[in-house]
C-alpha positions in Angstrom: 7.6 -7.3 -6.4 4.3 -7.5 -8.5 3.9 -10.1 -11.1 1.9 -9.3 -14.3 -1.5 -10.7 -14.6 -1.6 -13.7 -16.9 -4.2 -16.2 -18.1 -3.8 -20.0 -17.2 -5.5 -22.9 -16.0 -6.8 -21.1 -12.8 -8.0 -18.2 -14.8 -6.6 -14.7 -14.7 -4.0 -14.5 -12.0 -1.6 -11.9 -10.6 0.5 -11.1 -7.6 1.0 -8.0 -5.5 3.2 -7.5 -2.6 1.5 -6.2 0.7 2.9 -2.6 0.1 1.6 -2.7 -3.5 -1.8 -3.7 -2.3 -1.8 -0.9 0.2 -0.8 1.6 -2.4 -3.5 0.4 -4.8 -6.1 0.3 -2.1 -5.3 3.9 -1.1 -5.6 5.0 -4.7 -8.9 3.2 -5.0 -10.2 4.7 -1.8 -9.1 8.2 -3.0 -11.1 7.8 -6.3 -14.2 6.6 -4.3 -14.2 9.6 -2.2 -14.0 11.8 -5.2 -17.0 10.1 -6.6 -19.1 9.7 -3.6 -22.1 11.9 -4.2 -23.1 14.6 -1.6 -25.8 13.7 0.7 -28.6 16.2 0.5 -31.2 16.7 3.3 -34.2 17.4 1.2 -33.5 15.0 -1.5 -36.5 13.4 -3.3 -36.3 9.7 -2.5 -38.0 8.7 -5.7 -35.7 10.7 -7.8 -32.7 9.1 -5.9 -34.2 5.7 -6.5 -34.5 6.1 -10.3 -31.2 8.0 -10.5 -32.3 11.4 -11.2 -30.3 14.4 -9.9 -31.7 17.6 -10.9 -29.2 19.6 -8.8 -26.2 18.0 -10.4 -23.5 20.5 -11.8 -20.4 20.0 -14.0 -17.5 19.1 -11.8 -14.9 21.9 -11.4 -12.1 19.4 -10.5 -10.6 18.5 -13.8 -9.8 14.9 -12.5 -13.5 14.4 -11.5 -14.5 15.9 -15.0 -12.3 13.2 -16.6 -14.3 10.5 -14.7 -17.7 12.2 -15.4 -17.2 14.1 -18.8 -19.6 16.1 -20.7 -21.2 14.0 -23.4 -22.6 16.5 -25.8 -19.6 18.6 -27.2 -20.3 22.3 -27.4 -23.8 22.0 -25.9 -23.7 22.9 -22.2 -27.6 22.5 -21.8 -27.6 19.1 -23.5 -24.7 17.9 -21.4 -26.3 19.1 -18.2 -29.5 17.4 -19.1 -27.7 14.1 -19.7 -25.7 14.5 -16.6 -29.0 15.0 -14.6 -30.3 11.7 -16.0 -27.2 9.6 -15.7 -24.6 10.9 -13.4 -25.9 9.1 -10.3 -25.8 5.7 -11.9 -22.5 6.4 -13.5 -21.1 7.3 -10.2 -22.6 4.2 -8.5 -21.2 1.9 -11.2 -17.7 3.4 -10.9 -17.8 3.1 -7.1 -19.0 -0.4 -7.2 -16.2 -1.5 -9.5 -13.7 0.5 -7.2 -14.9 -1.1 -4.1 -15.1 -4.6 -5.5 -11.4 -4.1 -6.6 -10.5 -2.9 -3.2 -12.1 -5.9 -1.6 -10.4 -8.3 -4.1 -7.1 -6.8 -2.7 -7.9 -8.6 0.6 -7.4 -12.0 -0.9 -4.1 -13.6 -0.7 -4.2 -15.0 -4.3 -5.3 -12.7 -7.1 -7.4 -15.1 -9.2 -10.1 -13.1 -11.2 -13.1 -14.3 -13.0 -13.9 -12.6 -16.2 -16.4 -10.3 -14.5 -13.9 -9.4 -11.7 -11.3 -8.7 -14.3 -13.6 -6.4 -16.2 -14.3 -4.5 -12.8 -10.6 -4.3 -12.1 -9.8 -3.0 -15.5 -12.5 -0.2 -15.0 -11.3 0.6 -11.6 -7.6 0.8 -12.7 -8.6 2.9 -15.6 -10.4 5.5 -13.4 -7.4 5.6 -11.1 -5.2 6.3 -14.1 -7.4 9.0 -15.4 -7.2 10.8 -12.1 -3.4 10.4 -11.9 -3.1 11.6 -15.5 -4.9 14.8 -14.7 -2.9 15.4 -11.5 0.2 14.9 -13.6 -1.2 17.2 -16.3 -0.6 14.8 -19.1 -2.0 16.5 -22.2 -0.2 15.0 -25.2 2.3 12.2 -26.3 5.2 14.3 -25.2 3.8 14.6 -21.7 3.2 10.9 -21.6 6.6 10.1 -22.8 8.1 12.3 -20.0 6.0 10.4 -17.4 6.9 7.0 -18.7 10.6 7.8 -18.7 10.5 7.9 -14.9 11.2 4.3 -13.8 13.5 4.5 -10.8 11.7 4.5 -7.4 15.0 5.7 -5.7 14.9 8.9 -7.6 11.4 9.9 -6.6 12.3 13.3 -5.0 8.9 15.1 -5.2 5.3 14.6 -5.5 5.2 14.6 -9.2 7.9 12.1 -9.7 6.3 9.9 -7.1 3.0 10.2 -8.9 4.6 9.4 -12.2 6.0 6.1 -10.9 2.5 5.3 -9.4 0.9 6.1 -12.7 3.5 4.0 -14.6 2.8 1.0 -12.1 -1.0 1.3 -12.6 -0.5 1.5 -16.4 1.7 -1.6 -16.3 -0.8 -3.5 -14.2 -3.8 -2.5 -16.2 -1.9 -3.4 -19.5 -1.0 -6.8 -18.2 -4.7 -7.4 -17.0 -6.1 -6.4 -20.5 -3.6 -8.8 -22.1 -4.7 -11.5 -19.7 -8.2 -10.9 -20.6 -7.6 -11.0 -24.2 -5.6 -14.4 -23.8 -8.7 -15.7 -21.9 -11.1 -14.7 -24.6 -9.0 -16.2 -27.3 -8.7 -19.4 -25.5 -12.5 -19.7 -25.1 -13.0 -19.0 -28.8 
């Protein structure tokens, strides 16, 4: 059974069973595949190098839109322009954090530096955003309904299983953030 992250003499430590590592690795891989940009044949290499993507469009998948939201409310043209200038680098940063976290799962002991902990937190947050969209969490009542599902033996359908996975990743991220706060307080 997983143990919450905590801050101690070794740094930020945690423990996951092999099955929990496999589950988390699968979730990370799923989000990476969502974020991986399309490879285009006639892409301008200079534009790609500096991060421009003039062909980018607003995602139609609600979960992907949660990961790559419009930044200018009620201004589609402004949001598109910002997306063209930044989306490639945002995707690359997210994918980097997700891959680093997946690689970190290969180590027997989870001992995280502050930088690794920050990447883990970002990756877990992205996984949770996707799961929350898939579970259609829109308000506090929806969230309470999802959080009330705690018994793995009662996972009868995809929604209840996803709810349990969402609760697990939420718990894992909360314990990580608490350990990060403890680490920061100890250094102050």
